[in-house]
N, C-alpha and C positions, 0 to 999 in steps of 0.2 A: 378425637371423639371418645368419650367415656364408654368403655365396654366394647370398643371396636375390635373385632377378631383379627388376629394376625393372618396374613395370606401370603402365599409364596410369591416372591418377586422375580421377574424375568428381566434381565438386562442384556440388551443386544446392540450390535453396531450396525446402523443403517448403512446400506450399500453405498459405496463411494465416499464414505467419511472416515477420518482417522481418529478424531478425538470426540466426536459426538456419540452419546449413548442414548438409547431409548429404554425407558423404564416402564414396564407393563405389569398389569395384574390380570390374570385370566384373559390373556390375549388383548387386553384393553390398554392402550398406551396412556399412561397418566401424565407423563411429561418427557421432554428431552433435556439432557444436561451434558455436562462435560465429564470426560473420564476422570479428570483431576478432582472435580467436585465429589464424585462418587467415592474416590479414594479418601478424601478428608472426612466425608460423612460415614465412611466404613459400611457403605451399602453395597452388597454384592449379589451377583446372580444366585438365585436359590434361597436367599434369606427369607425368613418369614417375619413380616412386620405388618403393622396396621398401616393403611394407606396414609392416614394423617401423620403418622411418625415418619414415613419416607419423605412426605412433603416438608415437614419441620426440619429434618436432618439436612436436606438438600438447600432449603431456603437459608439455613445457617451456614452451610459450606460453600455455596457459590460465590459470595463476595470475596472470601478469602482466596479461593482458587482462581478466580478471575483476575484479581490483583497480582498474585503470584505469576500467572501466565503472562500478564501484560508486561510485568517487570522483566521477565525472561525475554520476551520479544524485543523490548526496547534495549536490552543488553546486547543484542546482536547488531542493531543499527537504529538510528532515530526513524521515527515514523510520523506521519501525519495523523491528526485526529480520526479522519475517516478510515485510514488504513487499519489503525489499531482497533476501532470499533467493528470494522468488517471481520478482522481476524477472530475477535472475542465471540462475535455473533456466529461465525462459522464453526467455532468450537463448541457451540451448544449453549451458551449463556443467554438467559433472557434479556430482553431490552432494558428493563429497569436496572438490572445488575451492571450491564455494560455501561449505561449512561452514568451511573453512580461512580464506577471505577474511573471513567474517563474524566469526570469532573474532579475527582480527587487528585488525579495525576496531573491535570492541568493546574490545579491550585498549588501543587508541590513544585510545578516547574518542569516536570518530566515530559510533558507533551506541550508543544508550542509550535503551532503551524507557521508562524512568522520565521521562527528560528529554523525549522525544518526546511522551508522553502528557500531561505538564504543559503543554507548549506547545500541543498540540492542543485541550485542554480550555479553555485560556485564550482561544485564538483563536475557537473556536466559541461559547463563552459570549458573547464580545463581538459575535458575529454574531446572537445571539438564539436560538441552538439550545437545545432543551430537553434535560433530563438524560437522558431515555431514548434520544433520538436520538444524543447524544454517546457514551453507553455502547455502543450498537449499533455505532456507527462504529469505536470503539476495538476492540471484539471482532472486527469484520471485518478490522482491520489487525493481528490477532494479538497484541494486547497482553494479557498475563496478567491475569486478574481480580484476582490478589493486588496487582497494581500499580494497576489502573483503579479498583477498588471504593473504597479509602481515598482516592484522589485525588478522585473524584467527591464523595465525602462531605464532603471539606474545602472544595472549591471550589464545589460545587453541592449543598449540603445540601437534602434534600427539604422541609425546613420553609420554605425560601425559594422553592420552585418556583412556588407560586401567586402570590407577589408578582412574580416575573419574568414569569409568563404575563400577569398584569394589565398590566404595562408594555407588553407587546408588543401589546395590543389597546386601549390607552388612548384612542386617536383614534377608535375605532369606537363607534357607537351600537348597543348590543346589546339595546335594549329591545324592538325589533321582531324578528320571526322572521327576516327577510332578514339583518339585521345580526348576530343571534346565529349564524346558520349560517355567515356569512362569517368571524366571529371564531373559530368552531370549526374551520373549514378551515385558518385561518391558524396556529392553535396546533398542530394535529395535524401540519401539513406541516413545522413547525419541530421537531417531535420531542417535544412535551410529551404525557405520557400522557393518555388520554381522561379519566381521573378528575380530573387536574389542570386540564385544559382546561375541563371542566364547572364545576369549582369556581371558576375564575377568571372565567368568563362569569357565573356567579350573583353573584359579588362585584361585577363591573362593573355588572350591572343594578341592584343595590342601591345602588351609589355614584351612578349616574345618577339613580335615582329620589329619593335623598336630595338631590342637588343641585337637582333640579327642584322 
């Protein structure tokens, strides 16, 4: 706004946050943003600027800062769209900026929920996780059921769950109560359903008896 007088800017860190910063004028918060956006905009605590100038500088800086942050996060590991959106929002970026960055990254192929889910299922299957635990984890990471369900069915069909569960407890003697309970805890902790765990334990008991 023409003729708008510069005022003292206060930048604070809200309690419990690491990257979010609150920008205030005369104890009135005008917006929250990310520490990275403030750095790019060269807006610092104690600066004297017109409110409209602060808004313009941050509007210009946030898309670049958010994109840089997203690329750093993706450099550590692949993430689902929802995970990346949540992290950017938690860092203080407004929804329009987050949505724009996610759309660009998806267009470039940097974010792909189908690819993320396939890699995730493969890794957790190799770690011995059960189907129900993997399904729950994908849901928590915001993967659409229309992506997760057919993937789980192809890579972890329910018909093979008991065989995989048996493999996970093959070193245990489950013929006695103590071993049976230990096997049950192991399978449940790895995310096998209770029904699958019980069936695998019963199968292991039969195999142990037959071998004896």
